[in-house]
N, C-alpha and C positions, 0 to 999 in steps of 0.2 A: 504494500500500500504506500509506504513512504519512499520506495525506490523510484517513484514517479517524480520525486523532487530531486533535481540535479543542481549541484553547485559546480560551476565550470570557471575556468580561468582564475583559480584561486591564487592570489599573489599576496605573500606575507613576508615582510621584512621587519624583524623585531630585534632591537638592540637592548639587551639587559645591562643596566649600568649601576654600579656602586663605586664609591671612591676608593674603598679598600679592596685590594686584589682578592683576598680570601673571601670576603663577603660577596664580591662580584662572582667568583667562581661557584660559590654555593647557590646564589640566586640564579645563575646561568643553568646549573644542573637541575634545579627545581623547575625552571621555565621549560627546559628541554623535555623533562618528563611530562609536564602538564600539556605542552603543545602537541607532542606526538601521540600521547595517549588519547587526547581529545579528538584528534583527527582520526585515529584508528577506531575509536568508539563511534564517531559520527559516520564513518564509512560503512558500518554495519547497517545503518538505517537509510542513508542517502548515497547517491552516486556522487563522488567528488573527483573532479579532474584538476590536478594541481599544475599550475604554470610555474610558480617559483615560491619556494619556502626557504627562508634563511633566518637563522637565529644566531645572533652575534653577541659577543661579550665586550662591553665598553668599559674598560678600566679607567678610573680617574674622573668619571662623570657622575653626577648625582642623579640625574633623571633619565629614565629609560624612555625610548621612543619606539613607535611602530607605524607601519604603513600596511594597510590591508585593503584589498578590493577583490570582488568576485561577482559573478553573474549567477543569479538564482533563476532556474527554469522550473516551472511547475506544469505538469501534465494535467489538463482539465479533468480527464477521466479519474485520475487518482484523487483529485480534490473532491469530486462528487462521491466517490467511494468512501473517502475518509469522513465526509460529512454524514453520509448514510450510516456508517458503522458507529460513529460517535453518537448520533441521534438515536439509533436503535438501542445501544447499550444504556444511554440515559433513560430512555423510555422503559426499558426492562427493569432497571434499578428503581425507578419511580413506582412502577406497578407493584414490584415486590415489597417495597416499603409501605405502600398503601394497604396491601393484603395483610401485612403483619399488624397493622393498626386495627384492622377489623376483627 
């Protein structure tokens, strides 16, 4: 159902910065884990086509910066199916809760 949502031309340029080299390396490692695990998790549900992904370590700077852009393409049929499934499950839960009240 969600594979009808596609993320294409994913461009991410992220610089993780801390003034201290040790703190910057730790922050870079944490950002690396978070970034690639998030992409891997999202790929289970959506189709993702990566154009450029770069994670850099910026020693000596206090502020991190990033640049991200992508195109989101949604198949109309998958949206109709998603709305139908969500609506149906909401209706079933509502009916079950009303039946318990009676």
